[in-house]
Backbone bond lengths (Angstrom), bond angles and torsions (degrees), N, CA, C in turn:
res aa  C-N    CA-C-N  psi(-1)  N-CA   C-N-CA  omega(-1)  CA-C   N-CA-C  phi
1 M - - - 1.485 - - 1.483 114.82 -
2 T 1.318 122.25 124.92 1.464 123.55 -176.73 1.495 110.65 -73.86
3 S 1.420 113.73 132.43 1.433 117.68 -178.47 1.535 106.12 -77.91
4 K 1.248 116.05 144.65 1.521 119.26 -174.12 1.517 109.92 -133.43
5 F 1.266 115.70 132.96 1.471 126.77 173.95 1.602 107.67 -80.16
6 S 1.205 115.88 103.50 1.497 121.35 -173.68 1.518 115.05 -123.45
7 F 1.367 115.48 19.73 1.469 118.18 178.68 1.543 114.43 -60.00
8 K 1.259 121.53 133.70 1.401 126.14 -179.61 1.535 107.61 -99.17
9 F 1.411 114.58 107.76 1.466 122.39 176.93 1.576 105.71 -69.78
10 S 1.280 106.98 174.76 1.474 119.94 178.98 1.517 120.80 -126.65
11 G 1.231 116.34 159.72 1.452 124.36 167.91 1.497 120.35 54.33
12 F 1.226 116.51 -151.15 1.445 127.86 176.45 1.582 113.17 -108.54
13 S 1.262 116.14 145.90 1.444 120.72 179.16 1.513 110.70 -127.83
14 V 1.374 113.67 148.77 1.492 121.42 172.59 1.531 105.79 -107.48
15 W 1.322 117.66 126.99 1.449 121.81 -178.37 1.510 107.09 -120.04
16 L 1.370 115.70 161.05 1.367 127.48 171.19 1.646 100.11 -121.06
17 E 1.346 113.41 119.60 1.474 116.52 -174.06 1.582 106.54 -112.16
18 P 1.390 110.62 142.94 1.526 115.79 174.70 1.394 115.11 -72.32
19 D 1.267 120.81 165.31 1.489 124.69 177.00 1.513 110.53 -65.19
20 P 1.311 115.99 116.54 1.567 118.12 -178.45 1.489 110.63 -56.15
21 D 1.379 120.32 -33.65 1.467 117.97 175.77 1.530 117.65 -67.81
22 Q 1.411 120.41 -4.53 1.376 123.72 175.33 1.511 111.18 -110.37
23 S 1.386 117.17 -5.28 1.473 120.01 -164.14 1.518 113.90 -96.75
24 S 1.264 120.09 -1.71 1.458 120.80 -158.91 1.617 105.41 -64.76
25 Q 1.297 125.43 -45.04 1.370 125.58 -178.77 1.605 111.57 -62.12
26 M 1.333 116.38 -37.52 1.491 119.02 179.03 1.443 107.14 -74.35
27 I 1.302 122.50 -35.85 1.539 121.04 173.30 1.542 110.26 -64.23
28 S 1.304 121.37 -35.40 1.468 124.35 178.52 1.544 109.70 -62.42
29 E 1.387 107.92 -43.35 1.587 113.97 177.07 1.457 113.01 -60.72
30 M 1.288 116.75 -44.59 1.422 122.19 177.82 1.505 111.56 -64.39
31 E 1.314 123.57 -36.06 1.379 122.81 177.14 1.624 108.75 -72.28
32 Y 1.242 118.53 -36.15 1.478 121.58 175.06 1.496 106.77 -56.70
33 L 1.373 118.03 -54.28 1.519 118.52 -175.79 1.557 112.07 -64.26
34 R 1.401 117.45 -35.99 1.348 117.80 173.36 1.556 122.74 -61.78
35 T 1.340 110.87 -31.82 1.485 119.23 170.59 1.552 113.09 -72.90
36 K 1.343 113.19 -43.54 1.509 116.00 177.24 1.552 115.44 -63.75
37 C 1.270 113.55 -25.52 1.451 118.85 -178.58 1.592 112.08 -102.73
38 G 1.305 117.44 22.80 1.425 116.41 167.33 1.565 114.76 110.30
39 G 1.291 119.23 -10.29 1.484 123.37 179.40 1.445 113.40 56.52
40 S 1.349 115.85 -156.01 1.474 118.07 -176.29 1.407 118.67 -65.48
41 E 1.388 120.26 -25.49 1.480 123.74 176.52 1.550 110.11 -64.79
42 A 1.263 111.16 -26.61 1.542 118.47 175.81 1.509 116.62 -93.41
43 G 1.347 114.88 13.33 1.530 118.71 -176.57 1.503 113.68 76.42
44 Q 1.323 113.97 13.22 1.479 111.41 -179.57 1.524 111.42 -99.70
45 H 1.400 110.55 85.43 1.363 122.31 176.65 1.414 118.19 -83.16
46 T 1.293 118.10 155.53 1.542 121.85 -175.82 1.499 107.84 -70.43
47 F 1.313 116.36 137.69 1.420 123.30 169.77 1.520 105.37 -139.50
48 I 1.405 112.85 156.98 1.528 117.46 -172.91 1.689 103.93 -88.28
49 P 1.390 116.92 152.29 1.401 116.77 176.71 1.604 105.47 -65.32
50 H 1.372 108.64 144.36 1.475 116.94 177.62 1.474 109.87 -162.33
51 C 1.269 119.27 158.02 1.366 129.06 165.76 1.482 113.14 -106.76
52 T 1.353 120.18 118.95 1.491 123.80 -170.67 1.504 104.41 -84.52
53 L 1.377 112.23 120.04 1.504 123.46 167.32 1.446 113.23 -80.31
54 L 1.237 119.76 -45.11 1.520 130.98 -178.61 1.433 107.27 -138.08
55 Y 1.456 116.63 137.76 1.310 121.21 169.54 1.506 115.62 -126.35
56 N 1.309 121.88 138.10 1.481 125.01 179.99 1.567 114.21 53.75
57 T 1.395 105.29 50.71 1.532 116.78 169.51 1.560 110.71 -94.66
58 S 1.320 115.37 171.80 1.471 115.88 -178.23 1.444 102.02 -117.05
59 L 1.448 112.68 170.99 1.429 118.27 178.93 1.624 112.11 -118.71
60 D 1.373 110.14 27.86 1.407 113.16 -166.48 1.697 108.54 -98.35
61 A 1.378 114.59 12.13 1.322 116.84 -176.55 1.583 111.32 -69.02
62 N 1.254 120.49 118.15 1.541 123.74 177.83 1.638 109.20 -73.12
63 D 1.267 114.72 136.44 1.467 120.34 170.68 1.472 109.34 -131.39
64 G 1.248 115.10 151.37 1.536 120.23 -172.74 1.416 111.42 -65.29
65 E 1.325 121.63 -22.03 1.478 123.21 -175.56 1.465 108.56 -100.16
66 Q 1.417 118.70 -10.67 1.417 119.58 -177.62 1.394 106.87 -136.45
67 A 1.316 121.64 83.24 1.406 127.43 -169.09 1.542 108.81 -91.41
68 D 1.322 120.24 163.09 1.440 130.72 169.21 1.478 113.04 -78.95
69 G 1.229 117.34 -176.65 1.423 123.84 -175.88 1.597 116.93 -67.92
70 G 1.334 112.38 -5.89 1.494 114.70 179.54 1.487 114.94 106.56
71 D 1.390 117.10 -23.56 1.404 120.88 177.11 1.556 112.52 -103.46
72 G 1.387 115.67 9.35 1.469 113.65 -177.99 1.546 114.27 81.43
73 S 1.187 118.84 2.57 1.457 116.13 179.70 1.536 107.38 -101.58
74 W 1.403 114.31 158.88 1.406 120.88 -171.23 1.592 100.58 -139.14
75 D 1.410 113.84 116.83 1.507 115.63 168.28 1.450 105.37 -87.01
76 K 1.376 106.61 177.75 1.496 120.44 -172.86 1.582 111.35 -61.41
77 Q 1.434 114.28 -43.74 1.361 117.70 -177.28 1.550 110.96 -71.69
78 T 1.299 118.36 -32.14 1.437 117.43 -176.52 1.646 108.39 -78.41
79 K 1.345 118.83 -30.34 1.429 117.21 168.50 1.458 115.61 -58.99
80 Q 1.356 115.02 -43.69 1.495 120.14 -178.54 1.405 109.98 -66.08
81 Q 1.315 120.45 -37.79 1.477 123.11 179.91 1.594 105.26 -68.76
82 Q 1.277 117.79 -39.51 1.477 114.81 173.76 1.531 114.76 -60.05
83 G 1.290 111.72 -41.55 1.475 116.58 -179.50 1.477 114.03 -65.41
84 E 1.309 119.76 -34.52 1.395 123.92 174.35 1.543 107.99 -64.65
85 Y 1.280 115.95 -47.53 1.470 123.28 -175.19 1.572 107.64 -58.50
86 M 1.262 116.29 -48.27 1.525 122.59 179.06 1.491 110.00 -62.82
87 L 1.260 121.24 -42.98 1.521 126.87 179.08 1.534 109.69 -61.97
88 R 1.390 117.42 -44.29 1.473 118.90 179.23 1.450 108.49 -65.01
89 Q 1.350 119.84 -34.99 1.583 120.44 179.79 1.439 107.29 -68.58
90 C 1.249 124.80 -37.41 1.467 124.02 179.70 1.525 108.89 -66.51
91 L 1.268 125.45 -48.48 1.365 126.34 179.25 1.509 113.07 -61.43
92 E 1.400 114.96 -36.86 1.442 117.22 175.52 1.526 111.53 -64.91
93 E 1.278 118.14 -42.81 1.362 125.05 -179.48 1.623 110.21 -59.43
94 Y 1.356 107.46 -47.67 1.558 111.74 178.82 1.504 110.85 -60.70
95 H 1.279 115.52 -41.93 1.534 119.52 -178.64 1.628 105.98 -63.73
96 K 1.199 118.47 -38.87 1.517 122.03 179.50 1.404 113.60 -65.45
97 Q 1.329 113.37 -41.23 1.544 116.50 -179.95 1.532 115.43 -75.74
98 T 1.300 114.90 -23.94 1.456 118.56 -178.95 1.579 111.50 -103.83
99 A 1.237 116.33 4.65 1.471 119.27 -177.17 1.582 113.49 -78.45
100 D 1.288 115.89 153.66 1.499 120.94 176.27 1.521 112.36 -59.25
101 T 1.193 120.72 137.05 1.461 120.17 177.24 1.577 106.95 -126.08
102 T 1.315 116.95 154.95 1.490 118.07 -178.83 1.504 106.78 -104.87
103 C 1.380 113.12 130.36 1.447 121.44 179.68 1.663 103.70 -78.38
104 N 1.250 109.73 175.28 1.486 120.80 -179.77 1.628 112.39 -62.80
105 D 1.471 107.10 -35.60 1.449 115.45 179.65 1.484 115.39 -82.52
106 G 1.342 114.15 6.97 1.542 119.26 172.56 1.519 108.93 87.65
107 Q 1.276 121.95 -4.33 1.529 123.33 177.84 1.539 109.69 -85.46
108 H 1.354 118.16 155.39 1.430 126.01 -179.98 1.434 112.11 -98.43
109 Q 1.293 116.57 142.66 1.419 118.54 173.34 1.523 106.84 -150.29
110 K 1.345 111.90 157.55 1.521 122.23 178.82 1.552 115.60 -81.07
111 Q 1.261 120.38 132.37 1.523 121.63 168.74 1.485 105.42 -71.38
112 Q 1.299 114.39 171.40 1.472 118.79 172.87 1.466 113.22 -65.35
113 P 1.280 117.63 142.20 1.456 129.36 0.23 1.555 108.85 -73.55
114 N 1.339 119.05 149.72 1.393 120.00 -171.20 1.464 115.80 -92.94
115 D 1.242 120.85 13.21 1.355 125.33 174.96 1.615 110.55 -96.19
116 D 1.262 116.84 120.22 1.480 119.09 -172.47 1.460 116.87 -88.53
117 K 1.455 117.44 11.96 1.391 120.62 -179.63 1.640 107.67 -82.13
118 Q 1.352 109.50 158.96 1.451 111.66 177.61 1.496 110.85 -62.68
119 L 1.374 114.45 146.37 1.520 120.20 172.61 1.491 114.49 -47.43
120 Q 1.275 125.29 115.35 1.399 126.47 176.94 1.566 111.77 -117.23
121 L 1.305 108.83 154.72 1.457 118.85 171.34 1.536 110.15 -100.94
122 I 1.207 118.51 100.03 1.492 125.41 -166.01 1.494 107.50 -104.70
123 P 1.398 117.32 107.76 1.464 117.52 177.91 1.583 117.81 -73.31
124 T 1.232 116.09 131.00 1.490 117.98 -179.39 1.624 112.08 -104.67
125 S 1.297 117.32 -24.33 1.395 115.57 -179.63 1.627 104.78 -166.47
126 Q 1.365 113.88 160.64 1.466 122.37 174.79 1.576 103.17 -106.70
127 Y 1.302 113.43 136.39 1.526 117.61 -172.64 1.657 108.55 -135.49
128 Y 1.212 110.37 148.06 1.421 122.68 175.23 1.454 108.76 -106.64
129 F 1.298 114.38 120.44 1.566 124.69 -174.43 1.447 114.00 -126.78
130 P 1.368 118.88 98.45 1.489 119.90 176.20 1.596 102.13 -77.60
131 Y 1.480 111.45 136.97 1.441 113.57 -173.22 1.598 100.06 -140.02
132 P 1.360 118.68 71.98 1.487 121.15 179.09 1.474 113.41 -62.67
133 K 1.314 113.60 165.49 1.551 121.79 -177.55 1.467 112.31 -62.03
134 T 1.274 116.34 -23.16 1.501 120.35 -177.04 1.474 112.60 -90.18
135 A 1.379 122.25 4.21 1.364 125.89 173.59 1.509 116.13 -77.70
136 D 1.315 115.30 151.13 1.488 117.18 175.79 1.587 109.43 56.66
137 N 1.312 119.36 51.07 1.431 121.59 177.01 1.536 112.56 51.73
138 G 1.424 110.67 47.39 1.410 113.74 176.79 1.492 121.18 82.42
139 K 1.344 114.09 4.57 1.495 119.81 -175.09 1.526 106.37 -96.44
140 G 1.287 121.05 -0.46 1.543 120.89 -178.35 1.501 113.98 -59.16
141 F 1.256 116.63 154.45 1.562 119.33 -174.91 1.576 112.27 -84.43
142 G 1.274 116.89 -16.46 1.480 120.10 177.97 1.492 105.04 77.79
143 C 1.331 123.32 49.20 1.405 126.10 175.69 1.426 110.21 -154.89
144 C 1.403 112.44 176.47 1.451 119.96 173.67 1.539 107.45 -117.58
145 I 1.323 118.98 132.12 1.437 119.67 -171.02 1.556 113.62 -118.72
146 S 1.210 116.23 123.24 1.574 123.51 172.30 1.483 102.26 -87.96
147 L 1.475 121.67 123.27 1.425 125.91 -179.84 1.403 113.20 -138.74
148 L 1.315 118.24 164.71 1.417 122.91 165.80 1.390 110.96 -103.96
149 I 1.403 117.72 128.67 1.464 120.99 176.80 1.707 100.71 -85.64
150 L 1.362 110.46 139.40 1.395 120.79 -178.02 1.561 111.40 -103.88
151 D 1.254 117.38 150.18 1.514 124.61 170.86 1.571 106.00 -65.45
152 T 1.212 121.26 133.08 1.405 131.14 173.32 1.541 106.66 -86.32
153 T 1.406 112.97 73.02 1.427 121.23 178.86 1.561 109.90 -63.53
154 P 1.354 120.50 158.14 1.396 120.73 173.16 1.517 114.76 -54.87
155 Q 1.344 117.54 -43.76 1.518 121.10 173.21 1.444 114.38 -56.16
156 L 1.338 114.27 -44.92 1.550 120.20 -176.44 1.554 107.19 -64.94
157 K 1.242 114.93 -45.67 1.529 117.70 178.85 1.408 114.20 -59.70
158 L 1.396 115.69 -47.57 1.477 124.78 177.03 1.452 111.11 -48.76
159 L 1.374 111.77 -54.87 1.479 115.06 -172.23 1.499 110.27 -67.69
160 H 1.334 119.64 -36.16 1.433 121.88 176.62 1.442 113.87 -60.61
161 D 1.341 115.48 -41.30 1.471 122.45 177.82 1.537 112.83 -61.14
162 I 1.358 112.17 -45.40 1.506 121.49 176.37 1.513 109.94 -60.45
163 V 1.258 120.73 -42.85 1.552 123.27 -174.62 1.525 102.98 -72.44
164 R 1.348 121.34 -44.50 1.402 126.39 -171.49 1.587 106.18 -63.47
165 N 1.321 116.72 -39.08 1.479 120.41 -178.09 1.534 111.80 -74.41
166 R 1.227 115.55 -28.37 1.550 116.87 -175.18 1.434 110.56 -90.63
167 F 1.325 125.48 -36.48 1.460 124.85 -179.14 1.556 110.09 -88.04
168 P 1.388 116.18 161.58 1.467 115.35 172.79 1.485 112.32 -65.11
169 P 1.362 116.29 163.56 1.468 117.30 -179.19 1.515 114.35 -62.72
170 D 1.365 111.23 139.41 1.538 116.36 -176.20 1.503 107.86 -98.90
171 E 1.362 115.43 -169.97 1.423 121.00 -178.29 1.551 115.44 -67.17
172 R 1.275 115.33 -21.80 1.523 119.10 -171.80 1.571 111.92 -102.22
173 H 1.505 116.78 -21.11 1.386 116.21 -175.01 1.526 107.25 -129.76
174 G 1.312 112.73 152.79 1.455 118.37 172.84 1.473 117.13 -82.37
175 D 1.302 118.72 -167.53 1.456 115.78 178.66 1.578 112.15 -82.81
176 S 1.193 117.93 110.10 1.644 122.01 -175.16 1.510 106.74 -67.38
177 S 1.377 123.14 -13.31 1.433 122.93 177.89 1.435 111.76 -90.95
178 D 1.276 122.38 -2.62 1.471 124.82 -176.97 1.618 111.68 -76.24
179 N 1.312 111.24 106.60 1.482 118.48 179.34 1.452 117.31 -57.72
180 D 1.303 114.49 -24.57 1.474 118.03 -179.28 1.496 116.61 -84.64
181 C 1.384 114.54 -3.86 1.434 121.76 177.26 1.446 103.30 -75.70
182 D 1.436 114.78 127.98 1.507 119.08 179.27 1.521 110.36 -85.41
183 N 1.379 116.05 175.47 1.379 117.46 -173.64 1.597 114.65 -68.04
184 S 1.266 114.42 -30.89 1.431 116.74 -177.77 1.556 109.41 -71.96
185 N 1.377 119.72 -33.47 1.484 119.45 169.01 1.414 114.14 -65.71
186 R 1.293 121.29 -35.65 1.410 125.44 176.87 1.614 110.84 -63.97
187 E 1.209 114.10 -46.27 1.454 119.53 -179.48 1.591 108.91 -65.24
188 A 1.260 116.21 -38.93 1.446 119.50 173.77 1.547 115.87 -57.01
189 E 1.313 112.10 -44.73 1.382 123.03 -176.45 1.539 108.48 -64.61
190 E 1.446 111.72 -42.70 1.369 115.51 -176.11 1.510 109.50 -65.47
191 Q 1.358 118.70 -35.27 1.484 120.77 -178.12 1.493 111.09 -69.22
192 R 1.426 120.38 -15.95 1.510 120.08 177.30 1.413 110.92 -69.54
193 F 1.403 114.56 -24.79 1.560 113.26 -178.13 1.460 111.23 -86.63
194 R 1.338 111.64 100.02 1.537 120.83 -179.91 1.411 101.58 -120.49
195 P 1.351 118.40 96.16 1.459 124.86 -173.94 1.601 107.89 -61.23
196 H 1.322 109.84 143.86 1.488 117.23 -173.17 1.612 106.30 -167.77
197 M 1.274 108.69 157.76 1.516 116.27 171.91 1.587 108.49 -120.90
198 A 1.244 119.33 116.84 1.456 120.16 173.25 1.461 113.75 -72.31
199 L 1.297 118.66 140.30 1.487 127.10 -175.01 1.601 106.37 -102.27
200 I 1.277 118.05 -35.02 1.423 124.37 -170.30 1.564 113.08 -159.94
201 Y 1.263 120.98 133.78 1.401 126.65 166.72 1.523 111.04 -105.15
202 A 1.245 117.21 90.50 1.536 120.45 -167.99 1.581 105.29 -97.90
203 P 1.318 114.42 131.59 1.513 120.50 -177.12 1.636 109.41 -55.73
204 E 1.223 118.15 128.92 1.451 118.00 -175.94 1.506 120.95 -61.56
205 D 1.296 116.83 -7.32 1.446 127.23 176.78 1.558 113.27 -111.04
206 Q 1.449 112.37 3.08 1.464 114.16 175.27 1.544 115.31 -71.68
207 E 1.310 113.04 148.50 1.414 117.42 -168.06 1.635 115.34 -55.00
208 N 1.352 117.10 -44.19 1.339 118.22 178.40 1.591 116.51 -76.58
209 V 1.331 112.12 -1.68 1.565 116.15 166.90 1.423 108.65 -92.88
210 T 1.307 115.93 -46.98 1.624 119.56 -175.94 1.475 109.80 -63.78
211 N 1.317 119.19 -35.85 1.397 118.84 -179.41 1.439 120.56 -83.22
212 G 1.372 115.85 -3.28 1.479 129.35 168.62 1.517 112.92 88.48
213 W 1.464 112.13 11.47 1.425 112.44 174.66 1.537 117.35 -61.39
214 L 1.313 118.38 -54.03 1.408 123.90 -179.00 1.526 113.47 -53.03
215 E 1.254 113.80 -44.07 1.534 116.90 174.11 1.401 116.85 -62.74
216 K 1.324 115.67 -45.28 1.439 123.42 176.00 1.480 112.61 -61.19
217 Y 1.372 116.30 -48.46 1.496 118.16 174.30 1.430 115.77 -59.11
218 T 1.372 122.23 -39.12 1.405 124.30 -178.91 1.515 109.38 -65.46
219 K 1.334 119.08 -42.59 1.398 120.89 -173.41 1.570 105.78 -73.25
220 Q 1.285 115.46 -31.00 1.570 112.19 -178.09 1.525 107.04 -70.10
221 N 1.250 113.74 -39.92 1.667 118.26 177.53 1.490 107.80 -60.33
222 E 1.216 118.69 -37.60 1.552 123.91 -174.98 1.649 104.53 -73.31
223 E 1.429 120.10 -45.48 1.409 123.26 -178.13 1.584 109.74 -60.98
224 E 1.321 115.29 -40.80 1.471 122.99 -176.97 1.537 114.00 -92.26
225 K 1.354 116.11 -4.08 1.482 119.87 -177.44 1.457 112.06 56.10
226 L 1.298 120.49 35.95 1.487 125.36 -173.77 1.524 110.10 -59.07
227 Y 1.299 117.33 -33.51 1.508 117.81 -174.05 1.580 113.31 -63.10
228 E 1.388 110.51 -18.43 1.582 115.20 -179.16 1.569 108.23 -69.03
229 K 1.338 119.39 -23.64 1.369 128.71 175.87 1.564 110.25 -69.68
230 W 1.332 123.43 -17.91 1.388 128.94 -175.18 1.590 108.05 -83.88
231 I 1.379 114.00 -9.61 1.506 118.28 -173.74 1.476 104.92 -96.69
232 P 1.361 120.69 130.56 1.413 125.93 -176.43 1.536 107.39 -53.49
233 A 1.359 117.50 150.50 1.410 125.11 178.56 1.474 113.66 -62.59
234 K 1.364 114.30 -42.25 1.460 117.23 176.98 1.546 119.18 -60.97
235 Q 1.315 111.29 -23.62 1.440 111.47 170.76 1.476 114.82 -65.27
236 K 1.349 112.51 -43.29 1.454 123.00 179.16 1.527 112.00 -60.18
237 D 1.283 116.25 -40.08 1.457 124.75 -176.56 1.609 108.69 -61.13
238 Q 1.443 114.85 -37.27 1.354 118.16 -175.07 1.462 114.03 -77.04
239 T 1.360 120.03 -8.18 1.486 122.48 -179.56 1.542 111.54 -97.98
240 I 1.273 118.27 -2.24 1.474 121.54 -179.72 1.527 113.15 -70.96
241 D 1.223 119.34 119.83 1.440 120.32 -174.70 1.612 111.29 -87.97
242 D 1.364 120.07 -174.77 1.318 122.79 -171.79 1.612 113.47 -67.20
243 D 1.335 113.22 -19.44 1.453 118.62 179.55 1.530 112.98 -90.07
244 G 1.379 112.36 -3.98 1.535 118.06 178.36 1.518 106.54 88.57
245 K 1.328 126.34 11.80 1.378 126.91 174.44 1.478 111.68 -84.22
246 E 1.323 120.32 143.75 1.512 123.87 -179.27 1.525 108.73 -97.86
247 G 1.217 112.98 123.44 1.533 116.21 177.58 1.571 113.74 -90.11
248 A 1.268 112.32 -177.06 1.495 118.00 -175.27 1.601 110.72 -60.29
249 V 1.277 115.17 136.94 1.487 116.70 -167.99 1.552 106.75 -136.18
250 G 1.324 120.22 141.83 1.370 125.45 173.22 1.524 115.45 -157.16
251 W 1.212 118.41 -164.26 1.503 128.04 176.61 1.413 109.19 -76.65
252 N 1.280 122.03 136.91 1.418 126.62 170.05 1.617 110.08 -68.97
253 A 1.238 121.07 124.07 1.375 125.66 175.61 1.584 110.54 -64.07
254 K 1.236 121.29 129.62 1.591 120.99 -171.60 1.349 111.23 -115.43
255 Y 1.447 122.75 -45.22 1.460 123.23 -172.01 1.529 106.79 -129.16
256 L 1.329 114.94 142.14 1.419 128.85 162.16 1.552 106.24 -97.74
257 S 1.219 120.27 113.92 1.516 125.12 -165.84 1.586 108.81 -127.17
258 L 1.330 109.64 151.26 1.502 123.48 168.56 1.466 109.42 -113.16
259 W 1.325 117.89 126.22 1.413 125.08 -179.70 1.558 113.24 -121.94
260 S 1.271 120.17 145.28 1.404 125.07 166.97 1.618 104.82 -87.77
261 T 1.356 116.54 110.71 1.311 121.52 178.03 1.426 112.95 -111.43
262 E 1.356 117.11 42.80 1.466 127.32 179.09 1.570 107.05 -88.08
263 G 1.347 117.33 119.65 1.449 117.78 174.45 1.577 112.72 106.74
264 T 1.300 112.84 -164.59 1.489 117.50 173.54 1.547 114.46 -75.54
265 L 1.320 114.01 173.03 1.560 119.22 -172.32 1.440 111.23 -50.84
266 D 1.464 113.56 -46.55 1.467 117.99 -174.11 1.534 113.63 -68.57
267 E 1.370 115.54 -7.63 1.457 116.57 -178.25 1.527 113.44 -98.41
268 W 1.352 118.72 -4.04 1.256 125.15 177.34 1.659 115.26 -62.59
269 Y 1.265 122.61 139.38 1.461 117.77 174.04 1.536 107.63 -152.88
270 P 1.349 112.50 150.03 1.544 119.58 179.13 1.522 112.72 -74.76
271 I 1.261 113.46 134.96 1.554 115.89 175.58 1.491 108.34 -93.45
272 F 1.331 118.42 -46.00 1.496 123.97 -176.65 1.491 113.41 -159.47
273 K 1.379 116.86 141.91 1.384 121.53 -177.42 1.588 106.21 -125.78
274 L 1.277 117.60 147.04 1.483 120.76 174.78 1.651 100.82 -132.11
275 D 1.343 106.81 134.04 1.469 118.14 169.26 1.454 111.09 -71.62
276 L 1.394 117.10 126.73 1.477 116.32 -176.43 1.435 113.44 -60.03
277 E 1.346 121.26 -24.86 1.410 124.47 -175.84 1.475 111.05 -98.67
278 A 1.331 119.11 5.17 1.413 115.66 175.88 1.502 119.70 -73.84
279 T 1.299 119.49 151.89 1.324 125.06 179.82 1.596 108.27 -89.25
280 L 1.370 120.22 118.74 1.430 123.81 -176.06 1.455 114.59 -91.82
């Protein structure tokens, strides 16, 4: 009997997606892992590379400029319109906080974050993460995940904070606007955001999981930093400084997107995407 990943995810999710023009080698690696771990018959359906900013949030937040039908009810279309509206507000705020400002002396400077490079998804390691159904009080996915840990750059943290403040609380974070939340709780919630990109959700009883292949393969990739080869060479050329030293490099973030992640992997679908460089 073929093992199958059948976990039913929940709610809506906000993603940060890398530039598709730079992601072909990473997508090929994801397809390789998908095939090795059973393919579609094992519930291994294709999904695009992404860094999740929020998971299992709702779109029921009322806003004075975007109200419901008057009776408190929200149909699917209204929720999606509200989601698009909130997503646009997030990107507008991000642009505002990273825009050039003029000082009193007429000189220009950047607001925080102070790095004027494009927002990048920079891998720092590849990690094997078993996530059984019993984890997190029964909220575990029932799979083993090979994933890339990403650098929490100032830009990425800023965008996450903006998204978290604008959308309703998700499964991983409490309400950041709760004045009763003490500093220790806020710090704990911030630590929950460990940016990453999942490459595979392999069933925990799939053959190449139980025989140790996926874990060994992930650790080998980490030891040899093979994931760095998935980044286009032109990206690396752009990080070389005047002394010839190569800085941190990753994929350019391209889209801030809202997805329905209700159901199994093959039931996910995009609701709206915004190009990070677009003029709103």
